[in-house]
N, CA, C and O atoms as a MOPAC input file, in Angstrom:
PM7 MOZYME 1SCF
protein

 N    -29.17300 1    14.94100 1     3.39300 1
 C    -30.10300 1    13.75300 1     3.47800 1
 C    -29.44600 1    12.31900 1     3.59900 1
 O    -28.50300 1    11.96200 1     2.89300 1
 N    -29.95400 1    11.65100 1     4.42400 1
 C    -29.34300 1    10.60400 1     4.63900 1
 C    -30.29100 1     9.26700 1     4.51500 1
 O    -31.41900 1     9.00700 1     4.93500 1
 N    -29.18200 1     8.43300 1     3.63600 1
 C    -29.84600 1     7.23400 1     2.88700 1
 C    -30.14800 1     5.91900 1     4.00700 1
 O    -29.59600 1     5.92600 1     5.10800 1
 N    -30.94500 1     4.96800 1     3.65300 1
 C    -31.05100 1     3.84200 1     4.49100 1
 C    -29.95000 1     3.22900 1     4.41700 1
 O    -29.67000 1     2.87900 1     3.27100 1
 N    -29.04600 1     2.90200 1     5.38600 1
 C    -27.82200 1     2.05000 1     5.23600 1
 C    -27.85800 1     0.78000 1     5.27700 1
 O    -28.48500 1     0.23000 1     6.18200 1
 N    -27.26300 1     0.12100 1     4.40800 1
 C    -27.32800 1    -1.25700 1     4.35200 1
 C    -26.58100 1    -2.14900 1     5.34500 1
 O    -26.67800 1    -3.35200 1     5.59000 1
 N    -25.57900 1    -0.89600 1     5.98400 1
 C    -24.87100 1    -1.41600 1     7.11500 1
 C    -25.84200 1    -1.10800 1     8.38500 1
 O    -26.65600 1    -0.21200 1     8.16400 1
 N    -25.88600 1    -1.60500 1     9.47200 1
 C    -26.49200 1    -1.40900 1    10.62700 1
 C    -25.74500 1    -0.87800 1    11.88700 1
 O    -24.62500 1    -1.22400 1    12.26100 1
 N    -26.52000 1    -0.03800 1    12.42800 1
 C    -25.61800 1     0.71900 1    13.64900 1
 C    -25.08200 1    -0.62500 1    14.47200 1
 O    -23.88400 1    -0.64700 1    14.75600 1
 N    -25.86200 1    -1.66700 1    14.84000 1
 C    -25.04100 1    -2.59700 1    15.32700 1
 C    -23.90600 1    -3.20700 1    14.64700 1
 O    -23.10700 1    -3.74900 1    15.41100 1
 N    -23.64400 1    -3.25500 1    13.45200 1
 C    -22.37800 1    -3.90100 1    12.87500 1
 C    -21.42800 1    -3.06600 1    12.78000 1
 O    -20.26400 1    -3.46100 1    12.71600 1
 N    -21.77100 1    -1.67200 1    12.75300 1
 C    -20.50900 1    -0.67000 1    13.10100 1
 C    -20.39400 1    -0.43100 1    14.56600 1
 O    -19.30800 1     0.03700 1    14.90900 1
 N    -21.18500 1    -0.62400 1    15.41900 1
 C    -20.58500 1    -0.77200 1    16.80500 1
 C    -19.87200 1    -2.12600 1    17.02500 1
 O    -19.01600 1    -2.19400 1    17.90800 1
 N    -20.15700 1    -3.14300 1    16.31800 1
 C    -19.25600 1    -4.47600 1    16.67500 1
 C    -17.90900 1    -4.13000 1    16.10500 1
 O    -16.87700 1    -4.42000 1    16.70900 1
 N    -17.91200 1    -3.45900 1    14.85000 1
 C    -16.70500 1    -3.42800 1    14.06200 1
 C    -15.76500 1    -2.38000 1    14.99400 1
 O    -14.58800 1    -2.65500 1    15.22600 1
 N    -16.26200 1    -1.42500 1    15.39200 1
 C    -15.53100 1    -0.50700 1    16.41900 1
 C    -15.13000 1    -1.32500 1    17.39500 1
 O    -13.91200 1    -1.44200 1    17.53300 1
 N    -15.90800 1    -1.98100 1    18.18000 1
 C    -15.34000 1    -2.59700 1    19.40600 1
 C    -14.21000 1    -3.69400 1    18.96100 1
 O    -13.15800 1    -3.77000 1    19.59600 1
 N    -14.50500 1    -4.63400 1    17.71800 1
 C    -13.31700 1    -5.09300 1    17.44200 1
 C    -12.12000 1    -4.53700 1    17.05200 1
 O    -11.07900 1    -5.19300 1    17.08000 1
 N    -12.17200 1    -3.26800 1    16.65100 1
 C    -10.90500 1    -2.48500 1    16.38500 1
 C    -10.76800 1    -1.73300 1    17.66900 1
 O     -9.92100 1    -0.83900 1    17.63900 1
 N    -11.34000 1    -1.88000 1    18.65900 1
 C    -11.00200 1    -1.16000 1    19.95000 1
 C    -11.14000 1     0.33600 1    19.74400 1
 O    -10.26700 1     1.06000 1    20.22100 1
 N    -12.14200 1     0.86100 1    19.08500 1
 C    -12.47700 1     2.22100 1    18.95300 1
 C    -13.76500 1     2.69600 1    19.36600 1
 O    -14.83600 1     2.31400 1    18.89400 1
 N    -13.57300 1     3.73000 1    20.46200 1
 C    -14.81200 1     4.03700 1    21.14500 1
 C    -15.37900 1     5.11900 1    20.32300 1
 O    -14.73600 1     6.12300 1    20.01900 1
 N    -16.76200 1     4.86400 1    19.92000 1
 C    -17.57100 1     5.82900 1    19.08200 1
 C    -18.61900 1     6.12400 1    19.68000 1
 O    -19.27800 1     5.23000 1    20.21100 1
 N    -19.08100 1     7.65400 1    19.74300 1
 C    -20.37700 1     8.06200 1    20.26200 1
 C    -21.61100 1     7.68800 1    19.37800 1
 O    -21.53100 1     7.20900 1    18.24700 1
 N    -22.63700 1     7.94400 1    19.97900 1
 C    -23.79300 1     7.24000 1    19.13300 1
 C    -23.90100 1     8.23000 1    17.56500 1
 O    -24.37300 1     7.77800 1    16.52100 1
 N    -23.43700 1     9.40300 1    17.70600 1
 C    -23.35600 1    10.35200 1    16.38700 1
 C    -22.48000 1     9.79700 1    15.32000 1
 O    -22.74800 1     9.68700 1    14.12400 1
 N    -21.26000 1     9.42500 1    16.02000 1
 C    -20.10400 1     8.91600 1    15.00300 1
 C    -20.61500 1     7.39300 1    14.69400 1
 O    -20.07500 1     6.81400 1    13.75100 1
 N    -21.45700 1     6.82800 1    15.31500 1
 C    -21.87700 1     5.46500 1    14.72000 1
 C    -22.69100 1     5.70800 1    13.59100 1
 O    -22.51100 1     5.08100 1    12.54700 1
 N    -23.63600 1     6.62900 1    13.72100 1
 C    -24.90500 1     6.74100 1    12.71200 1
 C    -24.03800 1     7.45100 1    11.54300 1
 O    -24.24500 1     7.07300 1    10.39000 1
 N    -23.14700 1     8.38800 1    11.76700 1
 C    -22.49600 1     8.98200 1    10.32500 1
 C    -21.54900 1     7.88000 1     9.94600 1
 O    -21.55300 1     7.62000 1     8.74300 1
 N    -20.91400 1     7.32600 1    10.53400 1
 C    -20.08000 1     6.05800 1     9.77400 1
 C    -20.78300 1     5.27500 1     9.37500 1
 O    -20.41200 1     4.80900 1     8.29700 1
 N    -22.08500 1     4.70700 1     9.93300 1
 C    -22.97300 1     3.66600 1     9.29400 1
 C    -23.64400 1     4.36600 1     7.76400 1
 O    -23.73500 1     3.68300 1     6.74300 1
 N    -24.03400 1     5.68300 1     7.82400 1
 C    -24.18300 1     6.45200 1     6.65500 1
 C    -23.45900 1     6.46000 1     5.83400 1
 O    -23.85300 1     6.05000 1     4.74200 1
 N    -22.14700 1     6.90000 1     5.96600 1
 C    -20.88000 1     6.82100 1     5.14000 1
 C    -20.61200 1     5.59800 1     4.22300 1
 O    -20.31900 1     5.59900 1     3.02700 1
 N    -20.80400 1     4.43400 1     5.16800 1
 C    -20.55200 1     3.02100 1     4.57500 1
 C    -21.58100 1     2.78400 1     3.66800 1
 O    -21.38600 1     2.30300 1     2.55200 1
 N    -22.90600 1     3.17400 1     4.20200 1
 C    -23.80300 1     2.90300 1     3.18800 1
 C    -23.86500 1     3.57000 1     1.79000 1
 O    -24.32800 1     3.05600 1     0.77200 1
 N    -23.27800 1     4.89900 1     1.92700 1
 C    -23.32300 1     5.75300 1     0.65200 1
 C    -21.97400 1     4.90100 1    -0.14300 1
 O    -21.94500 1     4.76000 1    -1.36500 1
 N    -21.12700 1     4.49100 1     0.58000 1
 C    -19.71900 1     3.71700 1    -0.24500 1
 C    -20.37200 1     2.54800 1    -0.97400 1
 O    -20.18100 1     2.30100 1    -2.16500 1
 N    -21.19000 1     1.82600 1    -0.12400 1
 C    -21.98500 1     0.39700 1    -0.71000 1
 C    -22.75600 1     0.75600 1    -1.99100 1
 O    -22.66200 1     0.11600 1    -3.03800 1
 N    -23.58100 1     1.91600 1    -1.79600 1
 C    -24.51000 1     2.49700 1    -2.97200 1
 C    -23.46700 1     2.67400 1    -4.08300 1
 O    -23.61700 1     2.00000 1    -5.10200 1
 N    -22.38300 1     3.54700 1    -3.98700 1
 C    -21.43000 1     3.71100 1    -5.21000 1
 C    -21.01100 1     2.67000 1    -5.65900 1
 O    -20.85400 1     2.57900 1    -6.87600 1
 N    -20.72600 1     1.64500 1    -4.85200 1
 C    -20.11900 1     0.35400 1    -5.41800 1
 C    -21.14700 1    -0.14800 1    -6.22300 1
 O    -20.82400 1    -0.38100 1    -7.38800 1
 N    -22.11700 1    -0.33800 1    -5.94900 1
 C    -23.42200 1    -1.03500 1    -6.43000 1
 C    -23.61600 1    -0.24000 1    -7.92800 1
 O    -23.88300 1    -0.87100 1    -8.95100 1
 N    -23.43100 1     1.32700 1    -7.89900 1
 C    -23.78000 1     1.62300 1    -9.09500 1
 C    -22.43200 1     1.46400 1   -10.25000 1
 O    -22.55200 1     1.43900 1   -11.47500 1
 N    -21.43700 1     1.38800 1    -9.63800 1
 C    -20.22800 1     0.85400 1   -10.29600 1
 C    -20.64900 1    -0.77100 1   -11.04100 1
 O    -20.43700 1    -1.09000 1   -12.21100 1
 N    -21.04800 1    -1.29600 1   -10.37400 1
 C    -21.04000 1    -2.70000 1   -10.62800 1
 C    -22.21900 1    -2.98400 1   -11.60300 1
 O    -22.31900 1    -4.12600 1   -12.05100 1
 N    -23.22800 1    -1.91800 1   -12.00700 1
 C    -24.24600 1    -2.14900 1   -12.64100 1
 C    -23.72600 1    -1.63100 1   -13.93900 1
 O    -24.34700 1    -1.88200 1   -14.97200 1
 N    -22.61500 1    -0.91800 1   -13.96000 1
 C    -22.18700 1    -0.17400 1   -15.39100 1
 C    -20.95300 1    -1.36900 1   -15.70100 1
 O    -20.72000 1    -1.48400 1   -16.90400 1
 N    -20.29200 1    -2.09400 1   -14.97200 1
 C    -19.16300 1    -2.89700 1   -15.23400 1
 C    -19.89500 1    -4.25600 1   -15.87000 1
 O    -20.80400 1    -4.88100 1   -15.32500 1
 N    -19.23300 1    -4.58200 1   -17.24800 1
 C    -20.22600 1    -5.82900 1   -17.64100 1
 C    -19.01100 1    -6.64200 1   -18.24200 1
 O    -17.90000 1    -6.15700 1   -18.45400 1
 N    -19.45100 1    -8.18600 1   -18.53000 1
 C    -18.24200 1    -8.77100 1   -18.97600 1
 C    -17.66400 1    -8.60600 1   -20.29500 1
 O    -16.78200 1    -9.40500 1   -20.61100 1
 N    -18.03800 1    -7.62800 1   -21.19300 1
 C    -17.40100 1    -7.33400 1   -22.06600 1
 C    -16.43400 1    -6.01600 1   -21.86400 1
 O    -16.01000 1    -5.33300 1   -22.79600 1
 N    -16.27500 1    -5.88100 1   -21.03300 1
 C    -15.29300 1    -4.64300 1   -20.43000 1
 C    -14.37700 1    -5.16300 1   -19.39300 1
 O    -14.68000 1    -5.39100 1   -18.22100 1
 N    -13.30500 1    -5.31300 1   -19.91200 1
 C    -12.30800 1    -5.95500 1   -18.89600 1
 C    -11.79000 1    -5.27200 1   -17.70200 1
 O    -11.55500 1    -4.07100 1   -17.82800 1
 N    -11.60600 1    -5.74200 1   -16.74300 1
 C    -11.02500 1    -5.00800 1   -15.41300 1
 C     -9.51700 1    -4.46600 1   -15.46600 1
 O     -8.57700 1    -5.12900 1   -15.90200 1
 N     -9.41700 1    -3.07300 1   -14.92400 1
 C     -8.14200 1    -2.37400 1   -15.30000 1
 C     -7.98000 1    -2.03100 1   -13.83200 1
 O     -8.82700 1    -1.63800 1   -13.02900 1
 N     -6.63900 1    -2.28500 1   -13.67200 1
 C     -6.08200 1    -1.72900 1   -12.30600 1
 C     -5.00400 1    -0.27000 1   -12.83000 1
 O     -4.39400 1     0.45700 1   -12.04600 1
 N     -5.01200 1    -0.17700 1   -13.99600 1
 C     -4.11000 1     0.83700 1   -14.48600 1
 C     -4.44500 1     1.45100 1   -15.85100 1
 O     -4.64200 1     0.71200 1   -16.81600 1
 N     -4.50700 1     2.64000 1   -15.94500 1
 C     -5.35500 1     3.14700 1   -17.37100 1
 C     -4.19500 1     2.83000 1   -18.71000 1
 O     -4.65800 1     2.86300 1   -19.85100 1
 N     -2.79600 1     2.54700 1   -18.53300 1
 C     -2.02800 1     2.17500 1   -19.37800 1
 C     -1.42100 1     0.84800 1   -19.27500 1
 O     -0.97400 1     0.58700 1   -18.15800 1
 N     -1.29900 1    -0.05300 1   -20.17500 1
 C     -0.94200 1    -1.35300 1   -19.87400 1
 C      0.43800 1    -1.44000 1   -19.28100 1
 O      1.13700 1    -0.44300 1   -19.46700 1
 N      0.89900 1    -2.30100 1   -18.69400 1
 C      2.38500 1    -2.11500 1   -17.87700 1
 C      2.81600 1    -3.28900 1   -18.44800 1
 O      2.16000 1    -4.33100 1   -18.47900 1
 N      4.19900 1    -3.08000 1   -19.01400 1
 C      4.98800 1    -4.15800 1   -19.44400 1
 C      6.42200 1    -4.11200 1   -18.78700 1
 O      7.04100 1    -3.05200 1   -18.69300 1
 N      6.84100 1    -5.13400 1   -18.40700 1
 C      8.40700 1    -5.19900 1   -17.73900 1
 C      9.36000 1    -5.27400 1   -19.03600 1
 O      9.31900 1    -5.98400 1   -20.04200 1
 N     10.25800 1    -4.23000 1   -18.59700 1
 C     11.38500 1    -4.27000 1   -19.81800 1
 C     12.56500 1    -5.07100 1   -19.24400 1
 O     13.26300 1    -4.77100 1   -18.27600 1
 N     12.64600 1    -6.17100 1   -20.05300 1
 C     13.83900 1    -6.81000 1   -19.61300 1
 C     14.92000 1    -6.69900 1   -20.51200 1
 O     14.64200 1    -6.29000 1   -21.63900 1
 N     16.26300 1    -7.01700 1   -20.21800 1
 C     17.29900 1    -7.03600 1   -20.97400 1
 C     18.29300 1    -8.31900 1   -20.51200 1
 O     18.47900 1    -8.58500 1   -19.32400 1
 N     18.83800 1    -8.99400 1   -21.49900 1
 C     19.61300 1    -9.86800 1   -21.32300 1
 C     20.59500 1    -9.75800 1   -20.31600 1
 O     21.42200 1    -8.84900 1   -20.24500 1
 N     20.45200 1   -10.95700 1   -19.33800 1
 C     21.65400 1   -10.89300 1   -18.10300 1
 C     23.30400 1   -11.33000 1   -18.66000 1
 O     23.71500 1   -12.48500 1   -18.77000 1
 N     23.97600 1   -10.24100 1   -18.92100 1
 C     25.12800 1   -10.70600 1   -19.47700 1
 C     26.28000 1    -9.92500 1   -18.85700 1
 O     26.31700 1    -8.69900 1   -18.75600 1
 N     27.35800 1   -10.91700 1   -18.39000 1
 C     28.56400 1   -10.37700 1   -17.55300 1
 C     29.29300 1    -8.97000 1   -18.44500 1
 O     29.52200 1    -8.94700 1   -19.65400 1
 N     29.49000 1    -8.14400 1   -17.70600 1
 C     30.17800 1    -6.89200 1   -18.28000 1
 C     31.50300 1    -6.56900 1   -17.55700 1
 O     31.83500 1    -7.25100 1   -16.58700 1
 N     32.26300 1    -5.56000 1   -17.99300 1
 C     33.21100 1    -5.34600 1   -17.11700 1
 C     32.85100 1    -5.15900 1   -15.76700 1
 O     31.73900 1    -4.70200 1   -15.50200 1
 N     33.68400 1    -5.46700 1   -14.84900 1
 C     33.62500 1    -5.23000 1   -13.45500 1
 C     34.58100 1    -4.21400 1   -12.75100 1
 O     35.70100 1    -4.01900 1   -13.22200 1
 N     34.18000 1    -3.60400 1   -11.69700 1
 C     35.16500 1    -2.93600 1   -10.97800 1
 C     36.01600 1    -4.05400 1   -10.00100 1
 O     35.49300 1    -4.95200 1    -9.34200 1
 N     37.33200 1    -3.77500 1   -10.08600 1
 C     38.04000 1    -4.26100 1    -9.11800 1
 C     37.83900 1    -3.57500 1    -7.55800 1
 O     37.41900 1    -2.42600 1    -7.41700 1
 N     38.19700 1    -4.43600 1    -6.44900 1
 C     38.08200 1    -3.80300 1    -5.42400 1
 C     38.74000 1    -2.74700 1    -4.94200 1
 O     38.38600 1    -2.20600 1    -3.89500 1
 N     39.84500 1    -2.30800 1    -5.70400 1
 C     40.70100 1    -1.13700 1    -5.47400 1
 C     39.75700 1     0.10100 1    -6.41000 1
 O     39.87100 1     1.28300 1    -6.08300 1
 N     39.05400 1    -0.21000 1    -7.30500 1
 C     38.60000 1     0.72000 1    -8.27300 1
 C     37.42300 1     1.02400 1    -7.46500 1
 O     37.13500 1     2.22000 1    -7.43900 1
 N     36.59000 1     0.15200 1    -6.72900 1
 C     35.28900 1     0.28800 1    -5.93900 1
 C     35.65800 1     1.26900 1    -4.85400 1
 O     35.11300 1     2.36700 1    -4.74100 1
 N     36.44900 1     0.89500 1    -4.19700 1
 C     36.98700 1     1.57700 1    -2.87400 1
 C     37.77700 1     3.00900 1    -3.14500 1
 O     37.86900 1     3.80000 1    -2.20700 1
 N     38.31400 1     3.31500 1    -4.36600 1
 C     38.92900 1     4.30200 1    -4.36900 1
 C     38.23300 1     5.69100 1    -3.88400 1
 O     38.96900 1     6.56300 1    -3.42400 1
 N     36.94600 1     5.89900 1    -3.96800 1
 C     36.30800 1     7.03100 1    -3.50200 1
 C     35.71900 1     6.69400 1    -2.11400 1
 O     35.04800 1     7.51900 1    -1.49200 1
 N     35.99300 1     5.45000 1    -1.64400 1
 C     35.40900 1     5.58100 1    -0.09100 1
 C     36.08800 1     6.35400 1     0.80100 1
 O     37.25700 1     6.59700 1     0.50400 1
 N     35.58600 1     6.88000 1     1.99000 1
 C     36.07600 1     7.67400 1     3.10300 1
 C     36.93600 1     6.72300 1     3.75200 1
 O     37.87800 1     7.23600 1     4.35600 1
 N     36.87000 1     5.70400 1     3.77900 1
 C     37.52400 1     4.86200 1     4.81300 1
 C     37.25400 1     3.23300 1     4.35400 1
 O     36.16600 1     2.73000 1     4.07200 1
 N     38.36200 1     2.68800 1     4.36700 1
 C     38.17000 1     1.04800 1     4.29500 1
 C     39.13300 1     0.25700 1     4.93900 1
 O     40.19700 1     0.78000 1     5.26900 1
 N     38.86800 1    -1.18300 1     5.21400 1
 C     39.60800 1    -1.97000 1     5.98300 1
 C     39.58100 1    -3.37000 1     5.33100 1
 O     38.51200 1    -3.75300 1     4.85500 1
 N     40.44200 1    -3.99700 1     5.28500 1
 C     40.46300 1    -5.20000 1     4.61500 1
 C     39.74700 1    -5.18000 1     3.33400 1
 O     38.81900 1    -5.97500 1     3.18700 1
 N     40.05100 1    -4.39800 1     2.42100 1
 C     39.41700 1    -4.29900 1     1.15100 1
 C     37.86100 1    -4.34100 1     1.20700 1
 O     37.13700 1    -4.88600 1     0.37400 1
 N     37.43900 1    -3.63100 1     2.40200 1
 C     35.85100 1    -3.52000 1     2.60600 1
 C     35.50500 1    -2.18500 1     2.73100 1
 O     36.46800 1    -1.42800 1     2.85300 1
 N     34.31600 1    -1.64000 1     2.73500 1
 C     33.96400 1    -0.15900 1     2.87500 1
 C     33.75100 1    -0.15800 1     4.72000 1
 O     33.13700 1    -0.96000 1     5.42300 1
 N     34.47300 1     0.99000 1     5.07300 1
 C     34.19200 1     0.81600 1     6.55300 1
 C     33.28200 1     1.99600 1     6.95500 1
 O     33.49100 1     3.16200 1     6.62000 1
 N     32.30000 1     1.59000 1     7.67000 1
 C     31.27000 1     2.43800 1     7.88500 1
 C     31.12100 1     2.73700 1     9.63800 1
 O     31.37000 1     1.87600 1    10.48100 1
 N     30.71200 1     3.99200 1     9.91700 1
 C     30.40700 1     4.01200 1    11.40500 1
 C     29.55200 1     3.27300 1    11.93300 1
 O     28.53000 1     3.01400 1    11.29800 1
 N     29.75700 1     2.74300 1    13.24100 1
 C     28.91000 1     1.97800 1    14.13700 1
 C     27.72100 1     2.76300 1    14.46500 1
 O     27.76400 1     3.91400 1    14.90100 1
 N     26.74700 1     2.14900 1    14.25700 1
 C     25.02200 1     2.73000 1    14.58900 1
 C     24.44200 1     2.20100 1    15.43500 1
 O     23.47400 1     2.81100 1    15.88800 1
 N     24.76900 1     0.89300 1    15.98800 1
 C     24.21500 1     0.23000 1    16.82800 1
 C     24.37300 1     0.31800 1    18.36300 1
 O     23.54000 1     0.04700 1    19.22800 1
 N     25.68200 1     0.77800 1    18.49700 1
 C     26.25600 1     1.00900 1    19.73400 1
 C     26.77300 1    -0.38300 1    20.29900 1
 O     27.17800 1    -0.49400 1    21.45600 1
 N     26.73300 1    -1.36000 1    19.45800 1
 C     27.25100 1    -2.75200 1    19.95900 1
 C     28.89800 1    -2.90900 1    20.01500 1
 O     29.54800 1    -2.49200 1    19.05600 1
 N     29.48100 1    -3.43600 1    21.00100 1
 C     31.20800 1    -3.67200 1    20.76900 1
 C     31.65100 1    -4.66900 1    19.82800 1
 O     32.85400 1    -4.85500 1    19.64600 1

């Protein structure tokens, strides 16, 4: 059963043209019908949503866990480089990947 779409074939054809998508007449009709069903579903949800129900983007409230930014013991360059396969001038030495000289 196809519903009367709020999106016209001309609108779908125009959008397809803007997106440089070639669509057959059957595809245009199907997309128009699909978009109409999507709009209908959104309208049903909008009817249920009321001002006393807050909008949610996540079912569980999210909070950012923060800790104090305090200075702690730091590794020395020697400690950091102790497990490195290669080092040069107190820095990690990694293989060249871009082929530049």
